[in-house]
N, C-alpha and C positions, 0 to 999 in steps of 0.2 A: 459375495456383491452381489449387488444385482444390476443388469443387462439391460439394454433395451436398443433396438435397431433403428435407426434416424435414414432416412432416405437419403441420397446422395446428394440430391439437385435441392440446391437453396431457395428458397422462397422470397421473391422481387416481395418489397414493400412500399408502401407511399410515406413521404417522407413524415406525416403524422398519423397516429393511432386512429385505428378506424374499429369502432366497434368494442373497446375497452370498455369493460363495469364502469360507471361513474361512480366514485363513489364521496362521501359528503367532503366540503372542503370549499374553503374560497381562495379568490384571488384578487388583490390590491392592483391596478395598474396605476402607476405613479410618472407623471410628465410625459406623455405619450410622445412627445414630439421627438423624446431622446431615446424612447424605446427601440424602434425599428426595427431591422430583425439582426438575428444575434446568430453566431457559431457556434454551436456545444464544442469543444474538446480542448485540448491543449495547444500552444503556441505551435504555427505551422514549420517552425525549424525545430532544432533539436529533439529529444527524445518523448515525443508527444504521449507515446503509447507507455512508458514506465509507470507514471501516474494511474495507469487502471490495471494493473497486474500483468502485463504483458512484456517481459521482460528480456527481449530478446536481441542480443549484439554482433559486432564483428568480431572477427575472431580477438580471443585474450591470449595473452603472451603465455607461453609456454617455459614451464622451468619451477626452480625452487621460490616462495612466495617469502618475501621479504619485505620488511618496512624502509620504504625511502623515507618517510618526514611524518613526526607527529606535530599536534598543538593541539594546546589549552585553550579553549574560547571562553575561561572565568572560570569561576570557583563555583559556581551551581550547575544540576545535571541538564541532562540533555536527554527528552524525551522521545524526539523525533531523528529523522536523518535529514541531513543537509536537504536545499535545494543548489542546482548548479543550472548555473545561466547560461543564454547561447553565446557568452563570450567563453566560460568555463570556469567563472568564478565558482566557489563554493560559501554558501550562503547558511547560519547555521542561528536555530533561536534556543536560548536556554529556556530556564523553568521561571525567570524572573521578567523574560524580555528583553534580555540584550541578543541585538543580531549582530556575529560577526562575519564576514567576507573575507576568504581566503583564496589567493591566485593558486593556479597549479603547481606551484614549487614551494607553498608551504609558507606564504608569507601574508600576513595580516596585513588586508587593504586597509580595512573599517572598523570600527566596532561605535555601534549606536545603540543608547537604553532606551527603550520606545515603552517602557510601564508593561507591559502585554505580559501579565503575569500567567503564567500557564497555560500558556499559548498553543492551539493546536497546531499540526502540523504546517509549515511554509511554503506558499506557493509561487510559480512564476509565471508575470504576466506577460504579454505578446510583446512588447516595449521593454523587459528584463526589471520591471518591477518588482520587486519583493512583498506578498502581501501575505500577514498574519492575525490571526483571529487571538485576541485574550478571550480569559476564563468566563469574563463580563460579556464577551458577545461583541466588543469591540473592534472594527477590522482597522487594520493600521500599514499604509502603504509606504515602500522607500526604495530609492535608487538611487546609486553611488553615495551612500551614508549621508542621506540628507530624507527626512520624513516628508511627503509628499502630500498627502492628505489622511483623515481620519473620519471613519464613519461610524455615529453613536449606534452603539446596540436596540434591536427591534424588540427585544425580552433580556431579563435578567437570570442569574443563578441556572444557569442552563450551560450544560460543555459544547463547546460547538465544535465543530468536523471541519475537515480541512476543506481550503475553499477550491473551485475549481474553474481554472482558466478558461475562457473562450477566444476562441480565434482572434474576435475584432478587437483585441483589448481589453473586454471586460470582464466580470468575473461574478459566480454565485457563492454566495453564502448561505451558510445555516444555521439559524439558533433554536433549540429546540423543534418546535413544529415548522417556525418560519423560513421560508425560502427567499432571497433578497438576489435581485438582480443589479449589479451596479456595473456603471460603465468606467471607463478608464480615469476621470478623476474623481472617481468614487460618487457621484451622482447616482439616485435609486432609479431607475428603469422600470422593474417591476416588482411586486412582494404576491406572496401565496403561503398557504398555511395545510398542512398533513392533516389528516385526522387520525393523529396519534401523538404522544407523549415528546416523542423525539425524532429525529435525523440523526442519523449516525454516519452516513455517508455519501457522500454526492458523485455523478458520473456520469459522462456525456454520451449518448446514442445519436448518431444522424441531429436532428436540430433541436431533440427533446434532450432534458436533464431529467435523469433518475434517480430518487433517492429512497436510501432504503432506511427503514424506519428500527425501532428497540425490538420490535418482533420479527423480524425478519421479513414483513412487509414491503413490497417496492412499487414505487409511485412513479407516476410520467407526469411530465409539464413542460409546456413553450409560454414562453409568455406572450399574456395576453389574458382576454375576458373571460375565461373559461378556466376553471380550477384544479387539481393535480386527478389524475384517475389511477388508480389502483390496478395495476398491472399483473401482481400473481404474490408467492409469497415465496420466501427462501426457508422457510420451515422454521427459523431459528435466528437470534442476531448473529448476525456477522461484520467485523469490524472491517473486514479487509477482503470484501467479492471482487473478484478480476472479472474484467469485461472484454470479450472478443467478439467478434463482429455480433450476432444477435443474440449471442450466449454469455448469461450474469450467472458467474461460477462459485461457490464459496465453500467454506468448510464450517461446520456446526459449531457451536460456542463449546460444544463439548470433547469436538475433538474427533466424535466419531463417524461422521458422515462428511461423505463429499457432495452438493446438490447443486444442479445445473439448473436455471428457470430460463425460458425462451421469450426474448422480450416480444416478440411479433406473434405469436402462438399463443402467449399466458401459460402455457404448461411448466410444472413442477416436477423433476423427475430426481430421484434419491441415484445418483452416479453409481456411488462405491459405498461403502461402509470397512470400518478398521478391523484389520483382525483381531480377534482375541487378545486381551492384553498389550494392545496397540492405540496411541493415539495421534491421531494426524496435526502438525504443530501449524501456527499461524496461516496465511492466505497461501491460494493457488499461486503458481507461475505458470503460465499460460502458450503453447506455441500451437501454432496452426498450420494446418497442411493444406496448400493451395491446389494442389492437384485435388485434392477430391472435398474441401472444405468443411474437413471434419480436425478437430482439437485434441492436444493431447496435454495434461496436468502434471507436471513437475511438482512435488509436495514433498517435504519431509516429516518423516514418522518418526516417534518414541516408540521402543518397546522396553520390557525387564532388563535387556541384554546390550541395549546399545538404541543408536539412532540410525535411519536409512534413508537414501533420496528412491523415492518412488517417482517411477513416469506410469501414468493409466491415463486409458484411452479414453474416447467419450462414450463410451459403451460399457464403462466397468471394467473393463480387462485392465490386468498389471503388465504392463508390457517390459517392464525390469525393475530391479531392487540393487542398488550399491550402500553395503556398508559402510557408513561415515568414519563412527568410531565404536567400538565394543567398551562393554560395561560391565561391572561384574553385578547382576538380578542382585534388591534387596529382599530375603527371605522374612516373612511373617509369623509369628510365633504359631498359626495354624499349620506350617511347613508350605503354603502359598507362597508366589512371588507377586511384589507390589506393582501394582499397575501405576505408571507414567500418569502426571497429569496433564492437562491438554495446556500447558503455557504459550503464552504468545511468542512469538518467534519473528523475525523480519523473512521477507521471503526469498528464496533462491535468484542467485541471477545466474540466467543462462545465456551463454553465447551461442552465434548461426552455427558452430559444428556441433552443441549438446555440452559442450565443458559446462560445468556449472561451479558456483561458490558458496560456499554455505557457512553459518555461525553456530557457535554451541553456547550453551547458556551459561558454560562455565568463562566466555570470552575467549576462545578459540576460534579462527577463520580459518578455511581450509578451500580446496577445489578437489573435483572428481572428472578424470580425464580418463574414461577408458574404464578399465579396472586400477588405475594409479587412483588413490586416493592421498593427498598431502595438506599435514595442517601446522598449520603456525599458533604455536600457545603462545597464550597469556597477552592478546593483542589488549584485552580491554579486563582490567579487573573484576571480579564478582562484586554484583551489589545485593544487599540484604534487604527485604522488603521489611520495615519494623513494622511490627504488630501496634496497634495505642493500647499503652498500658503495661505492656512487657517489657521484660528487662533488655537492657540494652545487650546486642551481639543476637538474639532470637530472632525468629521470624524466617521466613523462605526465603530463598535465594532466587531474586529475582535476573531473566537475563540481562548481561551486562552489555551486551551490544544491540542496540535499539535501530540500528540499519546498514543495510550493505548498498553501495550506491558505484555504480558505472561512471569512471571518469573517462572522456578521452584521450587519448585514442587507446592505450593498455594500462589504465591504473583501478586498481577497486580501492574504494573508503571504505574504511570501518569506521563506526560512530560507538563511540563509547555511552553510557550514560552518566559516567561519573566527567564528563564535559572534555572528553577527549577527541580527538579526530586523528587517525591514521591514513597515509596511503600507503597502498600493500602493490609492491609493483611482482612480476616473477623473472629471478636470473634465468636467461634463455638459456637451453641446455640443449638447443638441436632441433629439428627434425620438423613438422607439420602436424596442424594439429588432425587428431584422428574423426574422420565425419564419422564415423559411426558408434561416436560415444552417445550413450543410455538409450 
């Protein structure tokens, strides 16, 4: 593993970037009267940090995992976890654009067909409006089962990224290289374009929008006449980078490296490398130490013998390792063992004590608390990725759980690719959470 030492004092920074290398790009300010000041980030209430990969919650329940209710949201597949609005309603969108709202007790509240096919992950705006983007780049806003507005795409035939909600009720969206700021009514505030083929993720840093592109380059932009500025590089494409304070942390698409980008100094560092024969899965879940300003990452890793939950410090040191489950290694003809693939996996959920919840590729959900690992089998059915032209039933198995979500106060939602959402709770077994977990 690669280690480096960071000073304990955090540098203070101005609201805008100073001295960032300016890369080619252009910005188009549209309707300046409606542009005004915007604040980047999620709505001020609710779990605003969860969309940035910081998924630390109050105490989760102690006991054996059990399914409380299960709801099918339609006949088509789900590719993203649902979003939860500030009233606790669960909103899911399937691959043909059907949006379904479910109450905390599993009652279907409403369902609307929007026609937004192959939509990106939905977003909750400040006023509980649900925003989704179709594969054609159109943005659709709904609230209480009613379509409020549609914003046409700025370009076509590009896979959209998830929208970034703003505190003032607006939203940032991207299609291909184009980033657009919309107000709460769907009006265009400003538009810009990065010097790259496509944006893959949007994040908020203070009053700046960060955009990571297909090559791992990160750009910054504030609404105005100036174009995007190059901040630095993650070294490789990352669909799920996590932001905590001034640090953007990602796992390389190969699953072999954890990379940190300091947004203020523009310095990129390989924090850690996977052990031989192992691969990191999904995106990191970050926790910050308020005492000294450092962070740690909780990452799921796969090896020929099973999967682990690993805690890495920001200097690359492995602080702990817990086996989630074991398996028999696949022996190759040459006598070696098969190295696992860096398959996508939903990030782990972590509570304030360090208890975490994880998923497996086969559709199980489990929890790790200290030295105790519990697993509920068969929450979701395995899904097979069909290869074009191959016989039916062939192809690799895709992870059947596309998202884990925390539903206050003490519930975990597991979203299945097959269109099933399950509410999981733990049957209390007494005692208090162990503060020394992980």
